[in-house]
C-alpha positions in Angstrom: 0.3 -0.2 -0.1 1.0 3.5 -0.7 2.0 5.6 1.9 -0.6 8.3 0.4 -3.1 5.8 1.2 -2.4 4.4 4.8 -2.4 7.7 6.3 -5.4 8.8 4.2 -9.2 9.2 5.2 -10.1 8.7 1.4 -10.2 6.6 -0.9 -7.5 5.9 -3.7 -8.3 5.0 -7.4 -6.2 2.9 -9.3 -6.3 4.2 -12.9 -9.6 2.7 -14.6 -9.4 1.2 -18.4 -11.9 3.0 -20.7 -12.4 0.6 -23.9 -15.0 1.4 -26.6 -15.8 -0.6 -29.0 -18.6 -1.3 -31.9 -21.1 -3.8 -30.7 -20.5 -6.4 -33.5 -17.4 -6.1 -34.8 -18.1 -7.0 -38.7 -20.2 -4.1 -38.7 -18.9 -1.2 -37.1 -19.2 2.7 -36.9 -15.3 3.3 -36.0 -16.5 7.4 -36.8 -19.3 7.0 -34.1 -16.8 5.1 -31.5 -14.2 7.0 -31.6 -16.2 9.9 -31.6 -17.8 9.0 -28.7 -14.1 8.4 -27.3 -13.2 12.4 -27.5 -16.6 13.4 -26.0 -16.6 11.3 -23.2 -12.2 12.1 -22.3 -13.1 15.2 -23.0 -15.9 15.2 -21.0 -14.1 13.5 -17.8 -11.0 16.0 -18.6 -12.9 18.8 -17.9 -14.2 17.2 -14.5 -10.6 17.1 -13.6 -10.0 13.3 -14.2 -6.5 12.1 -16.1 -6.8 10.5 -19.1 -3.9 8.9 -20.7 -4.1 7.2 -24.1 -3.3 3.5 -24.7 -2.2 2.5 -27.9 -3.3 -0.9 -29.5 -2.7 -1.9 -33.3 -6.1 -1.8 -33.9 -8.2 0.6 -35.7 -11.6 0.2 -34.7 -12.1 1.0 -30.5 -11.1 3.5 -28.3 -8.7 3.4 -25.8 -7.5 5.5 -22.3 -6.7 4.9 -19.2 -8.7 7.5 -16.9 -7.5 7.8 -13.2 -10.1 9.1 -11.5 -10.8 11.7 -8.2 -13.2 12.0 -5.8 -16.0 13.4 -6.6 -19.8 13.7 -5.3 -20.9 10.8 -5.8 -18.1 8.8 -3.9 -17.9 11.4 -1.3 -21.7 10.5 -0.6 -20.9 7.1 -0.5 -17.9 7.6 1.3 -19.2 10.0 4.5 -21.9 6.5 4.3 -19.6 4.0 4.6 -20.0 3.2 8.5 -23.7 2.0 6.9 -22.8 0.5 4.2 -22.2 -3.2 5.0 -18.7 -3.7 5.9 -18.8 -7.0 3.0 -20.1 -4.7 0.1 -17.4 -1.3 0.8 -14.8 -1.9 -1.4 -17.5 -2.6 -4.3 -19.1 0.4 -3.5 -15.6 1.9 -3.5 -15.0 1.1 -6.5 -18.2 1.5 -8.9 -18.3 5.3 -7.5 -15.4 5.8 -9.3 -16.1 4.1 -12.6 -20.1 5.9 -12.2 -18.7 9.6 -13.2 -17.1 7.9 -16.2 -20.0 5.4 -17.2 -22.2 8.9 -17.7 -20.4 10.3 -19.6 -20.1 7.9 -22.1 -23.6 7.3 -22.4 -24.3 11.2 -22.6 -21.6 11.7 -25.0 -23.1 8.4 -27.0 -26.4 10.2 -26.5 -25.2 13.3 -28.1 -23.8 11.6 -31.0 -27.6 9.4 -32.3 -31.1 10.3 -32.5 -32.9 9.1 -29.9 -35.1 7.3 -31.2 -31.6 5.2 -32.1 -30.8 5.5 -28.5 -33.8 3.8 -27.2 -33.7 1.2 -29.4 -30.4 -0.1 -30.0 -28.5 1.4 -26.3 -24.9 1.6 -25.8 -24.1 -1.9 -23.9 -21.6 -1.2 -20.8 -19.7 -4.4 -19.0 -17.2 -3.2 -16.0 -14.4 -6.0 -15.8 -13.0 -6.4 -12.2 -10.2 -8.0 -11.6 -10.8 -9.7 -15.2 -14.3 -10.9 -14.5 -17.0 -9.4 -16.7 -20.4 -8.3 -15.8 -22.8 -6.4 -17.8 -24.8 -3.8 -16.3 -27.4 -1.4 -16.9 -26.4 2.0 -17.8 -29.3 3.9 -15.9 -28.8 1.8 -12.6 -25.9 3.6 -11.9 -27.1 6.9 -11.6 -26.8 8.5 -8.4 -25.8 7.0 -4.6 -28.3 4.4 -4.3 -28.1 3.0 -8.0 -24.6 2.1 -6.6 -25.6 0.8 -3.7 -28.7 -1.3 -5.6 -25.7 -2.4 -8.6 -23.4 -3.3 -5.8 -26.0 -5.7 -4.1 -26.5 -7.1 -7.2 -23.3 -7.9 -8.2 -22.7 -9.6 -5.0 -25.9 -11.3 -5.3 -25.5 -12.8 -9.2 -20.9 -12.6 -9.0 -20.6 -13.6 -5.8 -17.1 -15.1 -6.4 -16.1 -11.7 -7.7 -18.0 -9.8 -5.2 -16.5 -11.7 -2.5 -12.5 -10.7 -3.6 -12.9 -7.3 -4.8 -11.0 -5.1 -2.6 -10.3 -1.1 -3.1 -7.2 -1.8 -5.0 -9.3 -4.1 -7.7 -8.4 -3.7 -11.4 -11.6 -1.9 -13.1 -12.2 -2.4 -16.5 -15.1 -0.5 -18.2 -16.3 -1.2 -22.2 -18.6 0.5 -24.0 -20.7 -1.5 -26.9 -21.3 0.7 -29.0 -24.3 -0.1 -32.1 -23.5 0.8 -35.2 -25.6 4.3 -36.2 -29.3 3.5 -38.0 -28.7 5.2 -41.2 -32.1 7.2 -42.0 -34.3 5.7 -44.9 -33.9 6.8 -48.3 -37.2 7.7 -50.2 
């Protein structure tokens, strides 16, 4: 454990990998994926997050490392840490670090697609905790209560993953972006 973590009263977050990929690799929309990635990174950067690009040889995805800062949602949860069950606290802590990233990712996607397309084919989010992928519903993480419900859902449906989570667990977020539907021509 780092010295800054030992005496700290607030959680220290590890960098989170944010990956945005096509929902269907055979039918990708690279322009949409990169636009959503740029918008998400810009919004997170404006909120004070540190964004580092990660380079791969793949052309169809967007990959960055996000170093989260203590935010309002995390502060609310951390203030209630004594109320939260002990076995959920580590899970809630790392999920609270993911919330702003997921919210900005969803907003960037909404900005780039029509409302009707968004309802028909929403962005799908997978959180990977220490290598174990978990598909989540985006509206589930809008507030502190939603994070607690998500943590309880993960604990109930993925007890092995939830039981091994620590505040230092490695967290990856992957957004699966469907191809934009083009308007019908007449």
